[in-house]
N, C-alpha and C positions, 0 to 999 in steps of 0.2 A: 184568239188568245190576246189578252191585254198585255200591252206593252208599258213597263213603268218608265215614269219621267223621272230620271235620277235627280235632276236639278230641284225636283220639289220634294225630296226624301231628306230626312234628318240623318245625323252621322249615325244615331242610334239604329235607324231602319235600315240603312246600307248594310251596317255591321251584321245584323240579324239576318238579312237576306244572305250575305256572303256565307255565314255560318250554316245555313240551311243548304246552300249549294255545295259546300263542302262534305257535308253529311252524304248527300246524294251521289256526289262524285266518288267517296269512299265506299259506299255500298255497291256503287256500280262496279267498281275497280275489283272487288272481293268477289262477287258473283255467285254462282251455283257451287254446290259441293255434293259429295257421296261418298258411297263405298262399292268397291267392286267385288265381284263373287270370290276371288282369292284373298279378300282381307285388306286390300289397300284402301286407305281412305284419301280422298283427294278434295281439293278446293281450286276454284277459279280465282287467279289474281291478274288482274288486268286481262290480255288476251293469251294467257297461258295457264297451265295447270302445274300446282305443285302436289306431290305426294307428301302428306303430313303426319301420317300415323300407319301402322299396320297391327291389324287385330287376327292374322292369319295363325295357322299351326305350324309353319315353317316348311322345310323341303324345298323344292325347286320353285322359285318365284320369278315371274317375268313381268316386268314393268311395261305397259303398252306405250307406244310412241305417241298417240293421240287420244284423248277421252273428250267426248261431247264436241268433235271436229276442231278441238285446240290442242296445240303440242304440249306434251309433258317436259316440262323444262328444269324441274327442281325436285331433288329428294331432300325433305326438310330435316331440321335437327332431331336426333335421336329416334328416327323412323323405327329403324330395325334393331334397336338396342336390346341385347340378350335374346334376339329371336333364334330359333334353331334351323336358320337356312343351310341348305346343303348346295345351292346354286342361286345365283341372281343374275338376270339378263337386264341389263340397262339400255336403254334405247339411245340412238344417237341424236336425239332431240334434246337430251339432258346438258345442261351448261353448268348446274350447280349441284354438288353433293355436300349437304349440309354438316355441321358439327356433330360428331358422335353419331352419324348417321347408322353406321354398321357396328357400333361398339359391343366387343364382347360376342361377336357370332362366331363361337368357337367351332362349329362344324363346317365353315365355309372354307374351302380348300384353294378357290381360285377367284378372281373376279377380273372381268375385263372392263377397264375404263375407255369408254369410246372417244374417239376423236370428237371434238366438239364441247368437251368439257372444259370449262374455264377455271372453276374454283374447287378445291377439296378442302373441307372445313377441318378446323383443329379437331384431333383424335378421331378422325372419320372412320378410319379402320383398325384402332387401336384394340388390342386384346382379341385379335381374331387368331387364335392360337394355331389354327390349321393352315392359315394362308402361307403358301409357299413361295409365290412370285408375284410382282407387280409391274405393270408396264404403263408409265406415264406418257400420254399422248402429247404431241406438239402443241395442242391447243392450251394445255393447262398454263395458266400465268399465276395461280396462288395456291400454295399448299399450306394449311395452316400447322401449327406446332404439333408434335407427337402424333402425327396422322397414322404412323405405322408402328408407334411403338407397343412393346408386349407381344409382338407376333412371333412365338417362340420358333415356328417352323420356317420363317421367311428367311431365305437365303440370298435373295437377289431382287434389288429395285433397278428397273431399267428404265431409262428416259428416252425418248424418241429424239434422234439427232438434231430435228427440225426445231424442238423447243426452244425459244427465246431466253426463258427464264431459269431453267433447270437442266441439269447433266448428271450423268452417273458414271463410275469408275469403279470396276470390279465389283458391281453390285452394290455400291454404296450411294446414296442420294447427296448431291451438292447442288449449291446454286449454279448458275451458268458458267462462271468464271472459276468455279471451284476455290472459292476463298471462304466459303462457309460450309462445314459438313454438317448436314442436317439430320441424316438418319443412316445409322449402320443396322441392317438387318440383324436381327436377334439371332437368326441360326447361323450367323458365321462364327467360325471358331479359330483357334490356333492364335497366330501372332499376326498383329496388324500394325503398319507403319502409316501414320496419317501423312498425305501427300504436303510437300513444303510450299504448296501454293496456298495453304489453309492458314487463315488468320483468325478464325473463330470456330469453335465446336458447339453445337446447339444444345439446348436443353433436352435432356434425356436422349443424346444422340446414341449412345452405347448402352442405354439401360436394358437389363436383363440379357445381355450378350453372354449368356451362361458357359459358352464354350471357349471365350476370349481368355487366352492365357498370358498375353504379353503384348503390351502397346508401346509405341515409340511416337512421342510427340514432338515435331519440329521446332526449331526456334522462331518460326513466323507466327506460331499460334499465341495470340495476346489475349485472348478471352476464352473462357470455358463456361457454359451454361449450367444451370443448376441441375443436379442429379445425373449429370453426363455420362458417368460410368457406374451408376448405382446399379446394385445387385448383380454385379458380375462375378459369380461365385467363384469361379475358377481362375480369376485374374491374379497371378502371383509376381508379375513384373510390370512397373509402369516407369518410364524412362523420358525425361524432358531434355531436349538439346539445346533449350534456351533459356531466357530468364523466366522468372515465376510470372505465370498468367494471372490476370484478375479473374475471380472465379465467382459464380452465382451460388454457391454454398451446395454442400453435400455431394460434391462431386463424385467421391469413392464410397459413398454410403452403402453400408452392409457388403463391402467386399472383403468377407472375412479371411481370404486367403492372402490378402496384400498387405505384408508387415513392414515394407519400408519403399519409399519412392526415390528414384535416383534422378539426379540431374548432372549434366555434363560440368566438369570441374571450370571454374571461372566465370559461370552465368551469375546474374545478380537477382537480389530479390528473395532469395531462398533462405529459411531459417531453419531450425532444427527439426521442425514439423510442418507439415503441408496439409491441411483438413484433418488434423489430429493424427496425422500418420508419419513416423519418424522418416527423415530424409537423409541422403547420404551422396557426396559427389561422387562421380565416376569420370573415367577418361573418356568414354564414349559408349553410346547407345549400342546395343547388339553385342551379344556375348557376355552381357554383364546382367545382374550382379554376379561376384566372383562365386564360383561353385567350391565349397568347402567340403572335403571328404576326409573322413578317419582312415588313414591307412594301416596303422598298428596300434594295438593297446595292450598294457600290461597293467600290474596291479598298482603302480605308483604314477604311470605317465602314459600319455599316448601321442602319436605322432600323426598330422594331418598335412593334407596338401590343398594349396588354393590356385585356381587359375588366375593368372595376372597379365599385365601388359609390360613389355620389356621395357626398363628405363623409366617406369614409373615408380613414384614413392608411396608406400603403404605403411600403414600402422596397424597392428594387431592389438585389439582390445578385448577384455573380458568383463563379465558382470555375473553376480550371484543370482540375479532375478531381472525379470523384464520390466517389472512395475515400476521400479525406482528410476529408471532411465540413467543410472549412473554407471558409466564405463570407465575401465581402468587401462591404462596402456601397459602393454606387456613388452618390456623391453624398448630398444630404440626404433625409429622408422627403418624400414627396409628398403633399398632399392631393387626392384626385380630385374633379375639378369636374364631371364627366359619367360616362357609362359606359364611356369608353374613354380609356386614357392612349397617348400617342405620344412615344417616347423614341429619342434617337440615341446611338450609342456607337461611339466610335472602336475600332479592333482592329489588332493588329500583324499583317504578313504571316506566315502558317502557324501562327498561334497558336491552339490549341484551347481555347475559353471556353464556359461554361456560365451560363446566367441564370436566376434566380428571382425571383418577387414575392412579398413577404411583407405580410400584413396585420399592422399594428401595433396594440397596445391602445390 
């Protein structure tokens, strides 16, 4: 084999030789490829194998640990997107699960992420409607945004205690120090109080939590990501214990049952609306908003009661429609002397009237 004398080559000749060498190296790194009998398409990258596509018919699929005597280390982007999988076996050799790898695998009821997986891509398991629980092993160092969003049956995300980057509390996914709330499973319902260690709520963190009825957000939260509470169709009460946070937009998008947002009296940064939803101050989160009940009614008047907090100052207001946003004070402010106020109000025949109770500073 002839050996080049670099000293006798021009710059153009050296550059050409290096370019040719780069092509050879690149081709060598990519290597062989093929398709398995179960529809998995693979290619060699360096000294490992990546699954880059799936042409099978669904059902139970098992990814082998080795192909052509090389370890399978990666499940590429979009590999199983929209596939009718009913189960998936991921070998312990895999270190990477790519972006949207299992997107919209609606028939997949469970998945075991093996120890050794380091990275889970953005949207990797999003829209897996039938997924009920997820266990994050200690090896995982990176989870992309919305990795488990729109999983309607998901009720629990658990993180191995040895993980250095992530943690879980009551089935909700956080960073290790629980300062960022990453994902609340969409199957969780009822009332939820964000822990007071949290300073940031991630993008779409509560999206499509259709069973969520009430959320309390502590004063520690300074920022909330885009669509954080979007499509929470049963959410009727949202209460902030601190100052108005910065937001990524559309936080409560399509939350049709949420008619008012409460914040604790004395907090700053709040206007009359937040994300185009009216706001009202309250004495404290929990047990609020006030519950108004009609206790008696006659032709020209009715009496209603309202839950209150003793020694707090309230103002009763009325409006003839909710579109104008014009509310009129009814009488003078009232200091609550116990847990319930009872008031009577005259009404004209066939007049539509709306009422609200406002906590005053």
